[in-house]
Backbone as JSON Lines, residues from 0, in Angstrom:
{"i":0,"aa":"M","n":[0.97,-1.18,-0.07],"ca":[-0.25,-0.08,-0.19],"c":[0.44,1.15,-0.12]}
{"i":1,"aa":"A","n":[0.6,1.98,-0.95],"ca":[1.54,3.46,-1.08],"c":[1.17,4.31,-0.25]}
{"i":2,"aa":"H","n":[1.73,5.12,0.17],"ca":[1.48,6.31,1.46],"c":[1.93,7.3,0.8]}
{"i":3,"aa":"R","n":[1.1,8.57,1.63],"ca":[0.82,9.72,0.75],"c":[0.99,10.55,1.92]}
{"i":4,"aa":"N","n":[2.02,11.56,1.71],"ca":[2.04,12.29,2.39],"c":[1.36,13.68,1.8]}
{"i":5,"aa":"L","n":[0.79,14.58,2.29],"ca":[-0.14,15.82,2.3],"c":[0.71,16.92,3.09]}
{"i":6,"aa":"E","n":[0.93,17.9,2.17],"ca":[1.16,19.67,3.2],"c":[-0.01,20.46,2.69]}
{"i":7,"aa":"F","n":[-0.1,21.03,4.14],"ca":[-1.33,22.04,3.28],"c":[-1.22,22.9,4.45]}
{"i":8,"aa":"Q","n":[-1.76,23.95,4.66],"ca":[-2.05,25.08,5.24],"c":[-3.37,25.0,5.74]}
{"i":9,"aa":"V","n":[-3.57,25.2,6.96],"ca":[-4.78,25.16,7.65],"c":[-5.13,27.23,7.6]}
{"i":10,"aa":"T","n":[-5.67,27.11,7.58],"ca":[-6.41,28.85,7.85],"c":[-7.69,28.92,8.75]}
{"i":11,"aa":"F","n":[-7.89,30.19,9.26],"ca":[-8.59,30.53,10.32],"c":[-10.11,30.06,9.62]}
{"i":12,"aa":"E","n":[-10.24,30.14,8.35],"ca":[-11.49,29.89,7.65],"c":[-11.71,28.49,7.84]}
{"i":13,"aa":"D","n":[-10.85,27.35,7.7],"ca":[-11.08,26.11,7.64],"c":[-11.2,26.34,9.27]}
{"i":14,"aa":"F","n":[-11.1,26.39,10.07],"ca":[-10.97,26.16,11.82],"c":[-12.5,26.83,11.74]}
{"i":15,"aa":"R","n":[-12.78,27.72,11.03],"ca":[-14.21,28.16,11.56],"c":[-15.41,27.26,10.93]}
{"i":16,"aa":"F","n":[-14.86,26.46,9.86],"ca":[-15.97,26.27,8.78],"c":[-15.96,24.5,9.68]}
{"i":17,"aa":"L","n":[-14.87,24.34,10.62],"ca":[-14.65,22.72,11.14],"c":[-15.61,23.12,12.14]}
{"i":18,"aa":"Q","n":[-15.4,24.39,13.11],"ca":[-16.4,24.67,14.29],"c":[-17.87,24.51,14.16]}
{"i":19,"aa":"G","n":[-18.06,25.41,13.14],"ca":[-19.63,24.87,12.73],"c":[-19.94,24.11,12.57]}
{"i":20,"aa":"Y","n":[-19.2,23.13,11.27],"ca":[-19.49,21.89,11.01],"c":[-19.9,21.04,12.26]}
{"i":21,"aa":"M","n":[-18.91,21.11,13.26],"ca":[-18.83,20.54,14.14],"c":[-20.16,20.56,15.35]}
{"i":22,"aa":"A","n":[-20.28,22.17,15.28],"ca":[-22.04,22.35,16.11],"c":[-22.65,22.03,15.45]}
{"i":23,"aa":"R","n":[-23.39,21.72,14.03],"ca":[-24.26,21.18,13.49],"c":[-24.19,19.4,14.04]}
{"i":24,"aa":"R","n":[-23.04,19.16,13.91],"ca":[-23.5,17.74,13.95],"c":[-23.44,17.21,15.62]}
{"i":25,"aa":"V","n":[-23.46,17.96,16.51],"ca":[-23.71,18.14,18.1],"c":[-25.23,18.2,17.75]}
{"i":26,"aa":"Y","n":[-25.38,19.27,17.07],"ca":[-27.32,19.95,17.27],"c":[-27.89,18.55,16.65]}
{"i":27,"aa":"A","n":[-27.43,17.93,15.76],"ca":[-28.21,17.17,14.69],"c":[-28.38,15.72,16.12]}
{"i":28,"aa":"K","n":[-27.42,15.64,17.11],"ca":[-27.84,14.49,17.83],"c":[-28.75,14.7,19.14]}
{"i":29,"aa":"N","n":[-28.66,16.13,18.74],"ca":[-29.51,16.45,20.35],"c":[-30.24,17.6,19.76]}
{"i":30,"aa":"K","n":[-31.55,17.41,18.86],"ca":[-31.96,18.47,18.52],"c":[-33.39,18.33,19.36]}
{"i":31,"aa":"A","n":[-34.01,17.79,20.14],"ca":[-34.81,17.62,21.42],"c":[-34.32,18.7,22.02]}
{"i":32,"aa":"A","n":[-33.03,18.64,22.47],"ca":[-32.89,19.54,23.55],"c":[-32.59,21.26,23.12]}
{"i":33,"aa":"H","n":[-31.88,21.21,22.0],"ca":[-31.86,22.7,21.43],"c":[-33.05,23.07,20.89]}
{"i":34,"aa":"T","n":[-34.48,22.37,20.87],"ca":[-35.61,22.6,20.9],"c":[-35.92,23.46,21.85]}
{"i":35,"aa":"R","n":[-36.08,22.57,23.02],"ca":[-36.83,23.01,23.98],"c":[-35.94,24.6,24.53]}
{"i":36,"aa":"A","n":[-34.52,24.13,24.18],"ca":[-33.85,25.79,24.75],"c":[-34.46,26.74,23.95]}
{"i":37,"aa":"L","n":[-34.57,26.58,22.68],"ca":[-34.95,27.88,21.64],"c":[-36.38,28.21,22.29]}
{"i":38,"aa":"F","n":[-37.61,26.99,22.4],"ca":[-38.64,27.25,23.31],"c":[-38.97,28.35,24.26]}
{"i":39,"aa":"G","n":[-37.79,28.12,25.28],"ca":[-37.69,28.37,26.71],"c":[-37.16,30.21,26.09]}
{"i":40,"aa":"V","n":[-36.29,30.1,25.26],"ca":[-35.82,31.51,25.01],"c":[-36.83,32.51,24.4]}
{"i":41,"aa":"V","n":[-37.54,31.68,23.46],"ca":[-38.61,32.58,22.89],"c":[-39.75,33.2,23.73]}
{"i":42,"aa":"L","n":[-40.02,31.88,24.73],"ca":[-41.33,32.09,25.84],"c":[-40.7,33.51,26.6]}
{"i":43,"aa":"C","n":[-38.93,32.97,27.14],"ca":[-38.37,34.43,27.94],"c":[-38.44,35.54,27.16]}
{"i":44,"aa":"A","n":[-38.83,35.73,26.22],"ca":[-39.02,37.01,25.58],"c":[-40.04,37.68,25.6]}
{"i":45,"aa":"V","n":[-41.37,36.61,25.2],"ca":[-42.39,37.59,25.49],"c":[-43.15,37.23,26.93]}
{"i":46,"aa":"F","n":[-42.44,36.53,27.77],"ca":[-42.71,36.93,29.46],"c":[-41.93,38.6,29.43]}
{"i":47,"aa":"L","n":[-40.87,38.68,29.08],"ca":[-40.0,40.33,29.32],"c":[-40.98,41.62,28.62]}
{"i":48,"aa":"A","n":[-41.68,41.04,27.33],"ca":[-42.78,41.93,26.73],"c":[-43.74,41.84,27.81]}
{"i":49,"aa":"L","n":[-44.21,40.74,27.85],"ca":[-45.37,41.24,28.57],"c":[-44.87,42.35,30.39]}
{"i":50,"aa":"A","n":[-43.74,41.97,30.46],"ca":[-43.85,42.73,31.85],"c":[-43.07,44.57,31.33]}
{"i":51,"aa":"I","n":[-42.95,44.32,30.08],"ca":[-42.61,46.06,29.45],"c":[-44.09,46.24,29.22]}
{"i":52,"aa":"I","n":[-45.11,45.6,28.8],"ca":[-46.36,45.95,28.63],"c":[-46.91,47.15,29.79]}
{"i":53,"aa":"V","n":[-46.38,45.8,30.98],"ca":[-47.66,45.8,32.23],"c":[-46.76,47.4,32.52]}
{"i":54,"aa":"N","n":[-45.51,47.48,32.77],"ca":[-44.96,48.44,33.39],"c":[-45.36,49.84,32.7]}
{"i":55,"aa":"L","n":[-45.72,49.68,31.36],"ca":[-45.71,50.89,30.42],"c":[-47.48,51.5,30.41]}
{"i":56,"aa":"Y","n":[-48.15,50.08,30.49],"ca":[-49.4,50.56,30.29],"c":[-49.89,50.0,31.84]}
{"i":57,"aa":"P","n":[-50.0,50.15,33.18],"ca":[-50.4,49.7,34.27],"c":[-52.23,49.38,34.21]}
{"i":58,"aa":"G","n":[-52.88,50.1,33.94],"ca":[-53.89,49.88,33.66],"c":[-54.54,48.38,33.01]}
{"i":59,"aa":"V","n":[-53.95,47.75,32.37],"ca":[-53.78,46.09,31.84],"c":[-54.12,45.54,33.19]}
{"i":60,"aa":"A","n":[-53.33,45.44,34.08],"ca":[-53.1,44.74,35.07],"c":[-53.7,44.85,36.79]}
{"i":61,"aa":"V","n":[-54.39,46.09,36.69],"ca":[-55.17,46.68,37.25],"c":[-55.99,45.76,37.9]}
{"i":62,"aa":"G","n":[-56.03,45.49,39.19],"ca":[-57.01,44.13,39.93],"c":[-56.34,42.7,39.66]}
{"i":63,"aa":"F","n":[-55.09,42.55,39.23],"ca":[-54.58,40.85,38.44],"c":[-54.47,40.38,40.03]}
{"i":64,"aa":"L","n":[-54.79,39.73,40.31],"ca":[-54.91,38.3,41.12],"c":[-55.69,39.0,42.74]}
{"i":65,"aa":"G","n":[-57.06,40.05,42.12],"ca":[-57.56,40.53,42.95],"c":[-57.12,41.8,44.34]}
{"i":66,"aa":"A","n":[-55.34,41.76,43.35],"ca":[-54.95,43.08,44.18],"c":[-55.75,44.56,43.87]}
{"i":67,"aa":"R","n":[-55.0,45.33,44.82],"ca":[-55.33,47.0,44.1],"c":[-54.79,47.12,43.75]}
{"i":68,"aa":"Y","n":[-55.06,48.55,43.08],"ca":[-53.78,49.41,42.08],"c":[-52.28,49.12,42.07]}
{"i":69,"aa":"P","n":[-52.07,49.88,43.0],"ca":[-50.14,49.66,42.97],"c":[-49.3,48.01,43.3]}
{"i":70,"aa":"L","n":[-50.05,47.44,43.86],"ca":[-49.87,46.39,44.18],"c":[-50.21,45.24,42.87]}
{"i":71,"aa":"S","n":[-51.39,45.34,42.65],"ca":[-51.36,44.52,41.26],"c":[-50.19,44.62,39.96]}
{"i":72,"aa":"V","n":[-50.01,45.85,40.02],"ca":[-48.9,45.49,38.88],"c":[-47.74,45.2,38.73]}
{"i":73,"aa":"L","n":[-47.46,46.12,40.27],"ca":[-46.41,45.09,40.88],"c":[-46.05,43.06,40.22]}
{"i":74,"aa":"L","n":[-47.74,42.68,41.19],"ca":[-47.57,41.52,41.26],"c":[-47.35,40.72,39.7]}
{"i":75,"aa":"A","n":[-47.95,41.94,39.09],"ca":[-47.95,41.11,37.45],"c":[-46.78,40.96,36.81]}
{"i":76,"aa":"I","n":[-46.03,42.46,37.32],"ca":[-44.31,42.53,36.62],"c":[-43.58,41.53,37.13]}
{"i":77,"aa":"I","n":[-43.68,41.21,38.48],"ca":[-43.05,40.28,38.88],"c":[-43.26,38.66,38.83]}
{"i":78,"aa":"L","n":[-44.67,38.36,38.24],"ca":[-44.74,37.7,37.76],"c":[-44.42,37.14,36.4]}
{"i":79,"aa":"C","n":[-44.08,37.89,35.96],"ca":[-44.07,37.73,34.68],"c":[-42.49,37.52,34.38]}
{"i":80,"aa":"L","n":[-41.22,38.24,35.19],"ca":[-40.53,38.17,35.33],"c":[-39.81,36.98,35.7]}
{"i":81,"aa":"C","n":[-40.48,35.87,36.77],"ca":[-40.19,34.82,37.48],"c":[-40.28,33.97,36.26]}
{"i":82,"aa":"A","n":[-41.42,34.21,35.49],"ca":[-41.76,33.34,34.46],"c":[-40.7,33.45,33.08]}
{"i":83,"aa":"A","n":[-40.04,34.18,33.3],"ca":[-39.19,34.77,32.35],"c":[-37.96,33.59,32.72]}
{"i":84,"aa":"I","n":[-37.33,33.94,33.7],"ca":[-36.27,33.18,34.39],"c":[-36.57,31.57,34.44]}
{"i":85,"aa":"I","n":[-37.87,31.1,34.68],"ca":[-38.14,29.87,34.36],"c":[-38.12,29.36,33.05]}
{"i":86,"aa":"A","n":[-38.8,29.78,32.54],"ca":[-38.36,29.91,30.3],"c":[-37.42,29.39,30.07]}
{"i":87,"aa":"L","n":[-35.87,30.28,30.66],"ca":[-34.45,30.23,30.23],"c":[-34.03,28.48,31.13]}
{"i":88,"aa":"L","n":[-34.66,28.49,31.78],"ca":[-33.78,26.67,32.48],"c":[-33.83,25.73,31.39]}
{"i":89,"aa":"P","n":[-34.69,25.5,30.42],"ca":[-33.75,24.77,29.36],"c":[-32.45,25.36,28.91]}
{"i":90,"aa":"A","n":[-32.59,25.87,28.69],"ca":[-31.52,27.06,27.8],"c":[-30.28,26.7,28.82]}
{"i":91,"aa":"V","n":[-29.99,26.99,29.89],"ca":[-29.44,26.86,30.72],"c":[-28.3,25.69,31.39]}
{"i":92,"aa":"R","n":[-29.34,24.61,31.22],"ca":[-29.35,23.02,31.86],"c":[-29.06,22.71,30.1]}
{"i":93,"aa":"L","n":[-29.11,22.34,28.61],"ca":[-28.31,22.85,27.48],"c":[-26.88,23.05,27.47]}
{"i":94,"aa":"R","n":[-27.04,24.76,28.11],"ca":[-25.33,25.4,28.14],"c":[-24.28,24.53,29.09]}
{"i":95,"aa":"L","n":[-25.0,23.75,30.44],"ca":[-24.28,23.41,31.18],"c":[-23.84,21.94,30.52]}
{"i":96,"aa":"A","n":[-24.93,21.18,29.51],"ca":[-25.12,19.81,29.15],"c":[-23.46,20.01,28.09]}
{"i":97,"aa":"S","n":[-23.7,20.86,27.44],"ca":[-23.0,21.32,25.8],"c":[-21.75,20.33,25.99]}
{"i":98,"aa":"L","n":[-20.52,21.05,26.87],"ca":[-19.18,19.99,26.61],"c":[-19.71,18.66,26.61]}
{"i":99,"aa":"R","n":[-20.22,18.11,27.62],"ca":[-20.89,16.69,27.63],"c":[-21.02,16.11,26.45]}
{"i":100,"aa":"M","n":[-21.82,17.26,25.71],"ca":[-22.05,16.58,24.35],"c":[-21.0,16.73,23.55]}
{"i":101,"aa":"Q","n":[-20.19,16.97,23.53],"ca":[-18.72,17.44,22.81],"c":[-17.83,16.2,22.87]}
{"i":102,"aa":"V","n":[-17.87,15.29,23.73],"ca":[-16.92,13.99,24.67],"c":[-17.5,13.13,24.98]}
{"i":103,"aa":"S","n":[-16.78,12.23,24.62],"ca":[-17.37,10.78,25.43],"c":[-16.46,10.49,25.88]}
{"i":104,"aa":"D","n":[-16.85,9.5,26.97],"ca":[-15.95,8.71,27.89],"c":[-14.76,7.9,27.1]}
{"i":105,"aa":"N","n":[-14.98,7.18,26.17],"ca":[-14.51,5.94,25.38],"c":[-14.13,6.62,24.15]}
{"i":106,"aa":"G","n":[-13.86,7.86,23.89],"ca":[-13.5,8.81,23.0],"c":[-11.75,8.83,23.0]}
{"i":107,"aa":"P","n":[-11.23,9.34,21.9],"ca":[-9.91,9.49,22.04],"c":[-9.3,10.42,22.99]}
{"i":108,"aa":"I","n":[-10.06,11.5,23.86],"ca":[-9.55,12.61,24.68],"c":[-9.93,12.34,26.07]}
{"i":109,"aa":"L","n":[-10.47,11.47,26.34],"ca":[-10.29,11.32,28.32],"c":[-10.41,9.3,28.19]}
{"i":110,"aa":"G","n":[-9.87,9.39,29.57],"ca":[-9.36,8.37,29.3],"c":[-7.7,8.14,30.5]}
{"i":111,"aa":"P","n":[-7.53,6.94,30.33],"ca":[-5.77,6.46,30.77],"c":[-4.78,7.26,29.6]}
{"i":112,"aa":"T","n":[-3.76,8.47,30.52],"ca":[-3.05,8.53,29.82],"c":[-1.84,8.75,30.55]}
{"i":113,"aa":"R","n":[-0.69,8.86,29.06],"ca":[0.63,8.26,29.3],"c":[1.24,9.82,29.07]}
{"i":114,"aa":"L","n":[1.71,10.37,29.93],"ca":[2.85,11.74,29.41],"c":[4.29,11.56,29.24]}
{"i":115,"aa":"V","n":[4.69,11.29,28.43],"ca":[6.27,11.51,28.44],"c":[6.98,13.0,27.66]}
{"i":116,"aa":"L","n":[8.43,13.14,28.78],"ca":[8.52,14.7,28.51],"c":[10.35,13.7,27.46]}
{"i":117,"aa":"E","n":[9.96,14.33,26.06],"ca":[11.52,14.13,25.84],"c":[11.96,15.29,25.34]}
{"i":118,"aa":"E","n":[12.79,15.31,24.27],"ca":[14.21,16.4,24.3],"c":[13.54,17.29,23.63]}
{"i":119,"aa":"D","n":[12.83,17.46,22.42],"ca":[12.28,18.21,21.79],"c":[10.6,18.55,21.92]}
{"i":120,"aa":"G","n":[9.99,17.7,22.99],"ca":[9.05,18.17,23.26],"c":[7.99,17.31,23.66]}
{"i":121,"aa":"L","n":[6.27,17.32,23.97],"ca":[5.65,16.4,24.9],"c":[4.9,15.7,24.33]}
{"i":122,"aa":"I","n":[4.8,14.16,24.81],"ca":[4.14,13.1,24.43],"c":[2.68,13.24,25.43]}
{"i":123,"aa":"F","n":[1.59,12.87,24.99],"ca":[0.54,12.73,25.89],"c":[-0.41,11.51,24.8]}
{"i":124,"aa":"D","n":[-0.16,10.44,25.22],"ca":[-0.26,8.85,24.96],"c":[-1.34,8.3,25.44]}
{"i":125,"aa":"R","n":[-2.58,8.23,24.6],"ca":[-3.66,7.73,25.34],"c":[-3.92,6.43,24.61]}
{"i":126,"aa":"A","n":[-5.02,5.87,24.54],"ca":[-5.62,4.57,23.99],"c":[-6.07,4.36,22.38]}
{"i":127,"aa":"L","n":[-6.46,5.74,22.06],"ca":[-7.17,5.64,20.97],"c":[-5.83,6.88,19.77]}
{"i":128,"aa":"V","n":[-5.33,7.59,20.68],"ca":[-4.39,8.53,19.76],"c":[-3.23,9.02,20.83]}
{"i":129,"aa":"T","n":[-1.59,9.46,20.07],"ca":[-0.88,9.79,20.66],"c":[-0.31,11.16,20.08]}
{"i":130,"aa":"S","n":[-0.45,12.25,20.7],"ca":[-0.27,13.32,19.95],"c":[1.05,13.9,20.77]}
{"i":131,"aa":"K","n":[1.88,14.72,19.91],"ca":[2.97,15.07,20.38],"c":[3.31,17.05,19.79]}
{"i":132,"aa":"Y","n":[3.6,17.72,21.24],"ca":[3.4,18.7,20.8],"c":[5.24,19.76,21.16]}
{"i":133,"aa":"R","n":[5.77,19.92,20.27],"ca":[7.04,20.7,20.25],"c":[6.6,21.77,21.27]}
{"i":134,"aa":"Y","n":[7.81,21.62,21.91],"ca":[8.09,22.85,23.4],"c":[7.54,24.23,22.92]}
{"i":135,"aa":"A","n":[8.39,24.61,21.39],"ca":[8.08,26.0,20.83],"c":[6.45,26.48,20.77]}
{"i":136,"aa":"A","n":[5.83,25.21,20.43],"ca":[4.4,25.1,20.34],"c":[3.53,25.75,21.57]}
{"i":137,"aa":"L","n":[3.94,25.9,22.82],"ca":[3.51,25.69,24.12],"c":[3.71,26.74,24.7]}
{"i":138,"aa":"Q","n":[2.41,27.43,25.41],"ca":[2.45,28.78,25.86],"c":[3.32,28.32,27.62]}
{"i":139,"aa":"P","n":[3.14,29.49,28.53],"ca":[3.77,29.4,29.44],"c":[2.86,28.51,30.46]}
{"i":140,"aa":"V","n":[3.35,28.19,31.35],"ca":[2.62,26.65,31.97],"c":[2.37,27.54,33.51]}
{"i":141,"aa":"E","n":[1.05,26.91,33.64],"ca":[0.09,27.92,34.77],"c":[-0.18,26.7,35.72]}
{"i":142,"aa":"L","n":[-0.84,26.92,36.86],"ca":[-1.52,26.22,38.09],"c":[-2.87,26.55,37.87]}
{"i":143,"aa":"S","n":[-3.95,25.79,38.33],"ca":[-5.11,26.16,38.46],"c":[-5.58,25.01,39.33]}
{"i":144,"aa":"K","n":[-6.13,25.02,40.34],"ca":[-6.7,24.25,41.15],"c":[-6.08,22.95,41.28]}
{"i":145,"aa":"N","n":[-4.78,22.89,41.63],"ca":[-3.84,22.35,41.88],"c":[-3.62,21.4,40.37]}
{"i":146,"aa":"A","n":[-4.0,21.72,39.31],"ca":[-4.13,20.94,37.82],"c":[-2.62,21.55,37.09]}
{"i":147,"aa":"V","n":[-2.44,21.36,36.22],"ca":[-1.31,21.41,35.34],"c":[-1.8,22.27,33.99]}
{"i":148,"aa":"I","n":[-2.2,23.78,33.87],"ca":[-2.45,23.43,32.5],"c":[-1.37,23.96,31.68]}
{"i":149,"aa":"V","n":[-1.73,23.55,30.4],"ca":[-0.58,23.68,29.61],"c":[-1.27,24.67,28.4]}
{"i":150,"aa":"P","n":[-1.27,25.81,28.09],"ca":[-2.24,26.24,26.88],"c":[-1.14,26.4,25.57]}
{"i":151,"aa":"I","n":[-1.89,25.98,24.91],"ca":[-1.31,25.66,23.41],"c":[-1.52,26.78,22.61]}
{"i":152,"aa":"D","n":[-2.32,27.22,22.73],"ca":[-3.44,28.62,22.24],"c":[-4.02,29.33,22.92]}
{"i":153,"aa":"N","n":[-4.58,30.61,22.12],"ca":[-5.93,31.01,23.05],"c":[-6.64,30.48,23.25]}
{"i":154,"aa":"G","n":[-7.06,29.24,23.31],"ca":[-8.59,29.1,23.68],"c":[-8.54,27.3,23.79]}
{"i":155,"aa":"I","n":[-7.4,26.95,23.46],"ca":[-7.03,25.29,23.64],"c":[-5.77,25.14,24.42]}
{"i":156,"aa":"G","n":[-5.78,23.8,25.42],"ca":[-4.7,23.69,26.05],"c":[-4.66,22.12,26.58]}
{"i":157,"aa":"L","n":[-3.64,21.95,27.24],"ca":[-3.64,20.86,27.59],"c":[-3.81,20.61,29.4]}
{"i":158,"aa":"I","n":[-4.07,19.64,30.19],"ca":[-4.43,19.5,31.53],"c":[-4.2,18.1,31.78]}
{"i":159,"aa":"I","n":[-3.2,18.72,33.03],"ca":[-2.19,17.54,34.06],"c":[-2.8,17.5,35.12]}
{"i":160,"aa":"P","n":[-3.87,16.31,35.47],"ca":[-4.54,16.91,36.98],"c":[-3.51,16.56,38.11]}
{"i":161,"aa":"N","n":[-4.49,16.68,39.09],"ca":[-3.34,16.6,40.4],"c":[-2.89,15.5,40.42]}
{"i":162,"aa":"T","n":[-4.07,14.33,39.95],"ca":[-3.77,13.1,40.29],"c":[-3.06,12.47,39.91]}
{"i":163,"aa":"A","n":[-1.94,13.15,38.53],"ca":[-0.76,12.19,38.18],"c":[0.32,12.75,39.11]}
{"i":164,"aa":"F","n":[0.26,13.62,40.22],"ca":[1.04,13.49,40.82],"c":[1.02,13.09,42.17]}
{"i":165,"aa":"T","n":[2.54,12.54,42.89],"ca":[2.65,11.88,44.11],"c":[2.38,12.88,45.64]}
{"i":166,"aa":"T","n":[2.98,13.83,44.91],"ca":[3.67,15.07,46.11],"c":[3.21,16.48,45.01]}
{"i":167,"aa":"E","n":[2.96,17.26,46.55],"ca":[3.2,18.86,45.51],"c":[4.32,19.24,45.03]}
{"i":168,"aa":"A","n":[5.37,18.78,45.74],"ca":[6.89,19.05,45.34],"c":[7.19,18.18,44.35]}
{"i":169,"aa":"V","n":[6.56,17.0,43.68],"ca":[7.01,16.52,42.3],"c":[5.94,17.17,41.25]}
{"i":170,"aa":"R","n":[4.48,17.66,41.57],"ca":[4.23,18.49,40.69],"c":[5.0,20.03,40.17]}
{"i":171,"aa":"Y","n":[5.57,20.72,41.34],"ca":[6.41,22.05,41.1],"c":[7.78,21.46,40.42]}
{"i":172,"aa":"E","n":[8.35,20.39,40.74],"ca":[9.44,19.82,40.11],"c":[9.38,19.58,38.33]}
{"i":173,"aa":"F","n":[8.05,19.15,38.54],"ca":[7.45,19.38,36.54],"c":[7.25,20.12,35.98]}
{"i":174,"aa":"V","n":[6.76,21.28,36.68],"ca":[6.69,22.59,36.5],"c":[7.5,23.33,35.88]}
{"i":175,"aa":"A","n":[8.4,23.04,37.05],"ca":[9.4,23.82,36.58],"c":[10.47,23.32,35.48]}
{"i":176,"aa":"D","n":[10.67,21.88,35.63],"ca":[11.09,21.27,34.2],"c":[10.34,21.76,32.68]}
{"i":177,"aa":"L","n":[9.07,21.95,32.8],"ca":[8.98,21.55,31.8],"c":[8.71,23.39,31.16]}
{"i":178,"aa":"A","n":[8.43,24.28,32.14],"ca":[8.49,25.63,32.02],"c":[10.01,26.58,31.12]}
{"i":179,"aa":"K","n":[10.89,25.32,31.5],"ca":[12.35,26.04,31.5],"c":[12.74,25.39,29.79]}
{"i":180,"aa":"R","n":[12.02,23.97,30.19],"ca":[12.51,23.58,28.3],"c":[11.64,24.26,27.36]}
{"i":181,"aa":"I","n":[10.17,24.89,28.14],"ca":[9.38,25.76,27.41],"c":[10.73,26.87,26.67]}
{"i":182,"aa":"E","n":[10.95,27.61,27.65],"ca":[11.58,28.44,27.49],"c":[12.45,28.79,26.7]}
{"i":183,"aa":"E","n":[13.57,27.23,26.92],"ca":[14.93,26.83,26.12],"c":[14.75,26.99,24.87]}
{"i":184,"aa":"S","n":[13.64,26.37,24.39],"ca":[12.76,26.3,23.35],"c":[12.56,27.62,22.08]}
{"i":185,"aa":"W","n":[11.98,28.57,22.89],"ca":[11.57,29.98,22.46],"c":[13.08,30.54,22.17]}
{"i":186,"aa":"K","n":[14.12,30.26,22.82],"ca":[15.41,30.98,22.73],"c":[15.95,30.26,21.18]}
{"i":187,"aa":"A","n":[15.9,29.07,21.02],"ca":[16.79,28.17,20.22],"c":[16.23,28.88,18.66]}
């Protein structure tokens, strides 16, 4: 079997297309949740519009729930605003679940990982994929909630969880070594 080598330039437009394609793919697998969220957002807008109308024309809410003038208008506005918040709950649930929709436990991103520091880069070895990142491609190492974060670009990075290290001293030693390697690669 003949192997083909490809060389190409990935542009921002390619990346934008990929993100849009993957978003449509996630949407197609979760249409019901997206439909409920959209319906909730529309319903929220309706309740907000009702609250504005009641505020502009208080006469429409006089006697609401059997209350007298100032109280009935305030109750109507409060009820509309509470209903608007409740209507957004499906959208909030969808937003919180959206990251889980993008990755699966048995996929190439999650699961057992072996990390190898080589002379020219960092290797992340997982069951389905092995990735090598040259030190020059990495940004300064960061610590957050005891996890080591290795940014690759503005919104993309690698995480080495706290559980990878036996002690805090080992974690700090690793971070110092990795930071030194990254810094040296920039000077070269």
